[in-house]
C-alpha positions in Angstrom: -87.1 122.1 -22.9 -86.3 122.6 -19.2 -88.9 120.0 -18.3 -87.3 117.4 -20.7 -83.8 118.3 -19.4 -84.9 117.8 -15.7 -86.6 114.5 -16.7 -83.4 113.4 -18.5 -81.2 114.2 -15.4 -83.6 112.4 -13.1 -83.5 109.4 -15.4 -79.7 109.4 -15.3 -79.8 109.5 -11.5 -82.3 106.7 -11.4 -80.1 104.5 -13.6 -77.0 105.2 -11.4 -79.0 104.2 -8.2 -80.4 101.1 -10.0 -76.8 100.1 -11.1 -75.5 100.5 -7.5 -78.4 98.3 -6.2 -77.7 95.7 -8.9 -74.0 95.6 -8.2 -74.7 95.2 -4.5 -77.1 92.4 -5.1 -74.5 90.7 -7.3 -71.8 90.9 -4.6 -74.3 89.6 -2.0 -75.2 86.7 -4.2 -71.6 85.9 -5.0 -70.6 85.8 -1.3 -73.8 83.8 -0.5 -72.9 81.3 -3.2 -69.3 80.9 -1.9 -70.5 80.5 1.7 -73.0 77.9 0.5 -70.1 75.8 -1.0 -68.3 75.4 2.3 -67.4 71.9 3.4 -69.7 69.7 5.3 -69.5 70.5 9.0 -69.1 74.2 8.6 -72.7 74.7 9.6 -71.7 74.1 13.2 -70.2 77.7 13.2 -72.2 80.1 15.3 -74.6 82.4 13.6 -73.3 85.9 13.0 -75.8 87.3 15.6 -74.3 85.0 18.2 -70.6 85.7 17.5 -69.0 87.9 20.1 -68.5 91.4 18.7 -65.4 93.6 19.1 -64.6 94.7 22.6 -64.2 98.3 23.7 -60.5 98.4 23.1 -60.9 97.3 19.5 -63.8 99.7 18.9 -61.7 102.6 20.1 -59.4 102.0 17.1 -59.9 102.8 13.4 -62.5 100.0 13.3 -65.2 102.3 14.8 -64.1 105.3 12.8 -64.3 103.4 9.5 -67.9 102.3 10.3 -68.9 105.8 11.3 -67.3 107.2 8.2 -69.3 104.9 5.9 -72.5 105.8 7.8 -71.8 109.5 7.2 -71.2 108.8 3.5 -74.6 107.0 3.2 -76.4 109.7 5.2 -74.9 112.4 3.0 -75.9 110.5 -0.2 -79.5 110.0 1.1 -79.7 113.7 2.2 -78.7 114.8 -1.3 -80.5 112.3 -3.5 -84.0 112.4 -1.8 -84.4 116.3 -2.1 -83.1 116.1 -5.7 -85.6 113.4 -6.5 -88.4 115.3 -4.9 -87.6 118.5 -6.9 -87.5 116.5 -10.1 -90.7 114.5 -9.5 -93.1 117.1 -11.0 -91.0 117.1 -14.2 -91.0 113.3 -14.3 -94.8 113.2 -13.9 -95.3 115.8 -16.6 -92.9 114.0 -19.0 -94.7 110.7 -18.3 -98.1 112.3 -19.0 -96.8 113.9 -22.1 -95.5 110.6 -23.3 -98.9 109.0 -22.8 -100.5 111.8 -24.8 -98.0 111.2 -27.6 -98.7 107.5 -27.6 -102.5 108.2 -27.7 -101.9 110.7 -30.5 -100.0 108.1 -32.5 -102.7 105.4 -31.9 -105.4 107.9 -32.7 -103.6 108.7 -36.0 -103.7 105.0 -36.8 -107.4 104.8 -36.0 -108.0 107.9 -38.1 -106.1 106.3 -41.0 -108.3 103.2 -40.8 -111.7 104.7 -40.1 -111.8 108.4 -41.2 -109.2 109.3 -43.9 -111.3 107.8 -46.7 -113.9 110.5 -46.2 -112.2 113.3 -44.4 -108.9 113.2 -46.2 -105.3 112.9 -45.0 -104.8 115.1 -42.0 -108.5 115.8 -41.8 -108.4 118.5 -44.5 -111.8 117.4 -45.9 -112.8 115.0 -48.7 -115.6 113.3 -50.5 -117.7 110.3 -49.5 -119.9 108.2 -51.7 -123.4 108.1 -50.2 -126.6 106.5 -51.2 -129.8 108.5 -50.7 -133.0 106.6 -50.0 -136.7 107.5 -49.7 -138.8 107.1 -46.6 -139.2 103.4 -47.3 -135.5 102.7 -47.8 -135.7 102.6 -51.6 -132.8 103.8 -53.7 -133.0 107.4 -54.9 -129.5 108.6 -55.8 -125.8 107.9 -55.5 -124.1 111.2 -54.6 -120.7 112.5 -53.7 -121.0 114.0 -50.2 -118.5 116.6 -49.1 -117.0 115.4 -45.9 -116.0 118.5 -43.9 -112.5 119.3 -42.8 -111.8 118.5 -39.1 -109.0 121.0 -38.7 -111.3 123.4 -36.8 -113.7 120.9 -35.2 -112.4 121.6 -31.7 -113.0 125.3 -32.2 -116.7 124.7 -33.1 -117.5 121.8 -30.6 -116.1 120.8 -27.2 -114.6 117.4 -26.8 -117.6 115.8 -25.2 -119.7 116.8 -28.3 -117.1 115.4 -30.6 -117.0 112.1 -28.7 -120.8 112.0 -28.9 -120.7 112.5 -32.7 -118.1 109.8 -33.0 -120.1 107.5 -30.8 -123.5 107.9 -32.5 -122.7 109.4 -35.9 -124.8 111.9 -37.9 -128.1 110.4 -39.0 -128.9 111.3 -42.6 -125.3 111.7 -43.6 -122.4 109.3 -44.5 -121.1 109.7 -40.9 -121.7 106.4 -39.2 -121.6 105.5 -35.5 -118.0 104.5 -34.6 -118.3 104.1 -30.8 -119.7 101.1 -29.0 -122.6 103.1 -27.5 -123.9 103.7 -31.0 -123.2 100.1 -32.2 -119.8 101.0 -33.8 -116.6 99.0 -33.6 -114.4 101.4 -31.5 -114.0 101.2 -27.8 -114.3 104.3 -25.6 -110.5 104.4 -25.4 -110.1 104.3 -29.2 -112.6 107.1 -29.5 -110.6 109.1 -27.0 -107.4 108.4 -28.9 -109.1 109.8 -32.0 -110.0 113.0 -30.1 -106.4 113.3 -28.9 -105.2 113.0 -32.5 -107.7 115.7 -33.6 -106.1 118.1 -31.1 -102.9 117.8 -33.0 -104.3 118.8 -36.4 -106.2 121.9 -35.4 -105.4 125.1 -37.4 -103.9 128.1 -35.6 -106.1 131.2 -35.3 -104.3 132.8 -38.2 -104.8 129.7 -40.4 -108.5 129.4 -39.5 -109.0 133.1 -40.5 -107.2 132.5 -43.7 -109.4 129.4 -44.5 -112.7 131.3 -43.9 -111.4 134.3 -45.9 -110.5 132.1 -48.8 -114.1 130.9 -49.1 -115.3 134.5 -48.9 -112.9 135.5 -51.6 -114.0 132.7 -53.9 -117.6 133.9 -53.6 -116.7 137.5 -54.0 -114.6 136.7 -57.1 -117.7 135.1 -58.7 -119.7 138.2 -57.9 -117.3 140.8 -59.3 -116.6 138.9 -62.5 -120.3 138.4 -63.2 -120.9 142.1 -62.7 -117.9 143.1 -64.9 -117.3 140.4 -67.5 -114.4 142.4 -68.9 -112.5 141.9 -65.7 -110.0 139.2 -66.7 -106.6 140.3 -65.4 -105.8 138.3 -62.2 -104.3 141.3 -60.4 -107.4 143.4 -61.3 -109.7 140.7 -60.2 -107.9 140.3 -56.8 -108.1 144.1 -56.3 -111.8 144.1 -57.1 -112.4 141.3 -54.7 -110.7 143.1 -51.8 -112.6 146.3 -52.6 -115.9 144.5 -52.8 -115.3 142.7 -49.4 -114.2 145.9 -47.8 -117.5 147.7 -48.7 -119.8 144.7 -48.3 -118.9 144.3 -44.6 -120.5 147.7 -43.9 -124.0 147.2 -42.5 -125.2 150.2 -44.6 -123.9 148.6 -47.8 -126.4 147.3 -50.4 -124.2 144.2 -50.6 -124.3 143.5 -46.8 -127.0 140.7 -47.2 -125.0 139.2 -50.0 -121.9 139.2 -47.8 -124.0 137.3 -45.2 -125.0 134.8 -47.8 -121.3 134.2 -48.6 -120.7 133.5 -44.9 -123.8 131.2 -44.8 -122.6 129.2 -47.9 -118.8 129.4 -47.3 -117.3 126.5 -49.2 -113.9 126.5 -47.6 -112.9 123.2 -45.8 -115.6 121.4 -47.7 -118.2 123.6 -46.0 -116.9 122.9 -42.5 -117.4 126.5 -41.3 -120.6 127.2 -43.1 -124.3 127.1 -42.1 -125.6 125.7 -45.4 -123.9 122.3 -44.9 -126.6 121.5 -42.3 -129.4 123.9 -43.0 -129.7 123.8 -46.8 -131.1 120.6 -48.5 -128.5 118.9 -50.7 -125.7 121.5 -50.1 -123.3 118.8 -49.0 -123.6 117.0 -52.3 -123.6 120.0 -54.6 -126.9 121.8 -54.4 -125.3 125.1 -53.7 -127.2 127.3 -56.3 -130.2 127.1 -58.6 -128.0 126.0 -61.5 -126.1 123.3 -59.6 -129.3 122.0 -58.0 -131.0 121.8 -61.5 -128.1 119.7 -62.7 -128.4 117.3 -59.8 -132.1 116.9 -60.3 -131.6 116.3 -64.1 -129.1 113.5 -63.3 -131.2 112.0 -60.4 -134.9 112.9 -61.0 -136.0 110.5 -58.3 -134.7 113.0 -55.8 -137.7 115.3 -56.5 -140.1 112.4 -56.8 -139.1 111.1 -53.3 -139.2 114.7 -51.9 -135.5 114.5 -50.9 -134.5 117.5 -53.0 -137.1 119.5 -54.9 -135.0 122.6 -55.7 -132.5 125.1 -54.3 -133.9 126.1 -50.9 -131.4 127.9 -48.8 -132.0 127.4 -45.0 -135.0 125.1 -45.5 -133.5 122.5 -43.3 -131.6 119.2 -43.9 -129.5 117.7 -41.1 -130.2 120.8 -39.1 -133.7 122.4 -38.7 -135.3 124.9 -41.1 -134.3 128.5 -40.4 -137.5 129.9 -41.9 -139.1 131.9 -39.2 -136.1 131.6 -37.0 -136.7 135.0 -35.6 -139.7 133.6 -33.7 -137.5 131.3 -31.7 -135.3 134.0 -30.2 -136.8 137.0 -28.3 -133.9 139.2 -29.2 -131.3 139.5 -31.9 -128.6 139.5 -29.3 -129.8 136.2 -28.0 -129.7 134.7 -31.6 -126.2 136.1 -32.1 -125.1 134.6 -28.8 -126.5 131.2 -29.9 -124.6 131.3 -33.2 -121.4 132.2 -31.2 -121.6 129.5 -28.6 -123.7 126.8 -30.2 -126.0 124.4 -28.4 -125.2 122.3 -25.3 -126.8 118.9 -24.5 -129.7 119.5 -22.2 -129.3 123.3 -22.1 -132.2 125.3 -23.4 -131.8 128.1 -26.0 -134.1 130.5 -27.6 -137.7 129.9 -26.5 -136.6 127.2 -24.1 -135.7 124.7 -26.8 -133.6 121.8 -25.5 -130.0 121.7 -26.8 -128.7 118.6 -28.5 -125.0 119.6 -28.9 -125.3 119.4 -32.7 -125.1 123.1 -33.4 -121.5 124.2 -33.5 -120.3 127.5 -31.9 -118.9 129.7 -34.6 -117.5 132.2 -32.2 -114.8 129.7 -31.1 -114.7 127.5 -28.1 -112.2 129.7 -26.3 -112.6 128.2 -22.8 -109.5 126.6 -21.3 -109.0 122.9 -21.8 -107.7 120.8 -18.9 -105.6 118.6 -21.2 -102.0 117.7 -21.5 -100.4 118.3 -24.8 -101.2 120.9 -27.4 -104.5 122.0 -28.8 -105.3 125.3 -30.5 -108.8 126.7 -30.5 -109.7 129.5 -32.9 -112.6 131.9 -33.4 -114.2 130.9 -36.7 -116.3 134.0 -37.2 -115.9 137.5 -35.7 -118.8 139.1 -33.8 -119.4 141.4 -36.8 -119.6 138.4 -39.1 -122.0 136.6 -36.8 -124.2 139.7 -36.6 
């Protein structure tokens, strides 16, 4: 608020100075115009720099005092205005930069409306995209509804350079096309940057991100407690049972601890944005989230199995991301694996047994490093260290 107030005061001073200059120019032009209209022959007058100036006797009168007084007034004005302008310059620069961010944010919102909202939904809350699956030869296999993830925590899972890379080159094997010119898309680098600036403005707060992840866990826990106790029908009793189940399932010594980990792996909240299965389980993004759901998809599209695109429910068998079967052989220690899940991969940086990073693996521990950006962007921790473990 103080920054905006200082910027407003400085703007007012600037307008006053500009008005004084304009009035002075107007007076000068007026006198110049009148002098230019003098009768022919007036040009024989001596130039002002050749006219004899006042003598000493005249200068000792109020003539000299008046000139000195005006000089003092101008000196005082300059002495006051220049330091004031200097003090307000940082606020002016910050306000100008903030204005540019807001303009980029607005243009990014327009780009998002044109290019992204049809899949990711208004405000990036997630949506559905129609997608054609093909075999290795490009032949038609199935037409599916692909869950496009919410983008409201994307800057907590990726850094901005990784988001720009995804926008530039897309996600092969998914409905996400290349939007940037480097990947053959229609958007310039500035338009891609405007999209990233807009994404900053729609990120969830840490509390909202926790609530979103928790809602997915509660949905999974509700299915578990009601299947174990079919007589549990009252909404209040179901909610109480869900909370009790989650409380005991988070204990590593609990028999439900692995089931709790499965819920985290398959978390459906935000169209699976904060889950692992979205990339690592075949067909998860278009509904293959259980044995029953996968069987229904294969019954509708038998060519999926024939083409080897989807042969059954195979959690962690690999899809957009690699297979996780035997993943323990890639990390010498459990702590190293947990750290990788927390931070994600970085382009060119090795992880595990010296595998090169691609930037495609998000960091579920939250990108909590400081951002050198103007404007507002909130970064959240998606999973707690206990949940990652």
